[in-house]
C-alpha positions, 0 to 999 in steps of 0.5 A, a space after each residue: 726323033 722326027 720319025 717318032 713324032 711323025 709316026 702313024 701312031 703319033 698322028 692317030 693319037 694327035 687326031 684322036 686328041 684333037 677330035 676329043 678336045 673338039 667334041 668336049 669343047 663343043 659339048 661344053 659350049 652347048 652346056 654354057 661352059 667356059 674356061 676360067 683363068 688358071 689363077 682363079 680364087 675358088 670359094 666353097 659355099 657349103 651347109 644347108 639351104 640358106 647357104 645355097 639361097 632360098 630367096 625370091 629375086 626382087 631386083 636384078 643381080 647383074 653377073 660379072 664375066 670374072 665370076 664363075 660357078 662350078 656345075 656338078 656335071 663337071 665344068 665352069 659356067 658364068 655365075 648368074 642368079 638364081 644359082 639354086 635350081 632346087 628352089 621350086 621344090 618348096 616354093 611353087 609359083 606364082 611369086 610375083 605378089 611377094 616380090 611386089 610387096 616385100 621390097 625393103 629399100 631395094 631399087 630397080 636399076 635405070 628407074 624401071 618399075 618392079 612391074 617392068 623388071 618382072 615382065 622383062 624377066 618373064 620375057 627373057 628368062 626361063 629361070 625361076 624367080 627364086 633360089 637367090 643366095 649369097 654367092 654371086 653378090 659375095 664373089 662380085 664384091 671380092 672381084 671388085 676389090 681384088 681384081 681377081 677372078 672368083 669361082 664358086 662351088 656350091 654344095 649345100 642342102 638341108 641336112 644335119 651336120 652328121 652328113 658332113 662328118 669327115 671321120 665316119 666310115 664311110 665319110 658323111 655323104 655330103 662331106 664326101 660329095 663336097 670333096 668330089 666337087 673340089 677335086 674335080 674342079 682343081 683341088 685347091 680353094 681360097 676359102 670355105 663359107 660354112 652356113 649350117 645348123 638349123 637342122 641340129 637346132 631343130 632335132 632334140 639332142 643334136 644341139 648338145 653334140 654340135 660343137 664337137 661335130 663342127 670342130 671335126 668338120 673344120 679339122 677334117 676339111 683342112 686335113 683332106 685338102 692339105 690346107 692346114 690354115 684354110 680360112 673358114 667363114 662361119 655364118 652363125 645360125 639365124 632366126 626361126 619364126 616359129 610360133 612356139 618356143 620349144 627348143 629355144 635353148 637348142 638354137 642358143 646352144 648351136 649359135 654358141 657352139 659356132 661362136 666358140 669354134 671361132 675362139 678355139 680354132 685359128 682362121 675361123 671367122 664368125 659372121 652373124 645373120 641374126 638381124 636379117 629379113 627372112 623369106 619365110 620362117 627360116 630362110 634368109 630373104 633377098 634383102 637379107 642376102 644384100 647385107 649378108 654377102 657384103 658382110 662376108 666379103 668384108 671379112 674375107 677382104 680383111 682377114 683372108 686377102 689382108 686388104 686394109 680398111 675393110 670390116 673385121 669380125 665382131 666378138 664379145 670382149 668382156 661383160 662387167 657389172 657396174 654401179 652395183 650399189 645403186 638401185 639402177 645397176 648396169 652392165 657394160 658390154 665391150 666388143 672387139 673388132 668394131 669399125 667406126 662405132 657400134 650403132 643400131 637402126 631404131 632402139 638398140 635391142 637384143 639383150 636378156 639377163 637371166 637369174 633364178 626366179 620362181 616357176 610361177 610368175 610373181 606378178 600373176 596375182 597382182 596387186 597381191 604381194 609377190 614372192 620376195 625375190 629379185 626380178 631384174 631385167 634389161 630395160 634399156 640399152 645405150 651406146 657408151 658415150 666414152 667408148 665407141 666399142 661398148 654398150 651400157 645395159 640398164 638393169 631394173 628390179 621389177 619387185 618394187 613395181 609389184 609391191 615387193 621390196 627392192 633387192 640389190 643386184 646379185 647372182 648367179 647372173 647370166 647375159 644372153 644376146 639374141 636369145 631364143 628362136 626369133 630374137 630382135 637383135 640389131 647391133 652392128 658397126 659402121 661396116 654393117 658387121 652384126 654382133 653375133 649372138 652369144 651366151 649364156 655368159 656369166 656375169 660376176 655378181 655377189 651371190 643372192 641371199 635367201 629371203 
């Protein structure tokens, strides 16, 4: 045995192995690579550009020595913002005027001014002042609570969901790339954050296929990673501040498909982004990520790590038409998963009821008598004083205002929360978990009688 271990061949292999390892470590050191702990929890962040981060750096985001990011070149590095290096393909410099003006409630540490922060960044860093996303904030929060090292694999890019098809032949280009990165990094992940849908909401005909495609992705990644219960945090598609309303139904359809996926598959947790500040007309801004990343962390801590006293996903539980016989009927909306109680900054908003109505606006010829049809709308939203998890929507018939007659509330009647491309919806709970968009959801009501 001793002869075998000290043979020239063994010594040559040993020297070669040491030399290769030494060269590899030297290369890794030059590239900023690190060797993370073996028991690290790896989270994959996949989807479109919002998943990777398209926000300006408006305040410092300190790193953490126990938070790592996987470099596509094949090694781990300390994660630091901005992680998205593709940011300036779309947003060239200078960006300082935006940073100086657009700082909703953000404070720079150590009583420094915004100018001080910008000057220090320019002096000490060659990185762009943009490309900030949810990853570092999310991972730092997980480590803060769990004390476990966290690794991030970011693999999103602006694309339709067909690029993520696990069942096509060959597999979707971006799906295959995600699997390559996961396998290269070690092959086992703690969870997946999925944030995608804008491309399909924008593409005519694609929204109708989105629900099936999303379920195929969920089933496929669990199958291919051999993790049948892989937790997936699905960020619901947010706002698009577009000046026309074309395609509004497609945006609603994609959001509803994401909501339904969380109902149809286990361990899918829906997280809303509908109320967040934007950086441009479609990308979440820095202030938005300051809220979205902690929301995701709260859900991960409660649902994945099973740590008590953290936020739960909000979900529509029921809608009920009440006070039907009065001239001011109401809809009671009950929400599950609420921590503390439901709340809103400012006037609670975001609900819309829909019922058949004339193509032409009956009030267009006011003060002439309009068509004799019910014209109900949501005129106010209140929090149910007897139930911290419910809201009361006040409904009113506009026909009497327009010289018509009063009509009893009737159906078909649908309810939508956060409708269209660019809704103003602001319902959250005490943990700042936002109510996801939903609908159209049918409300039980007596059928309308023909005039």
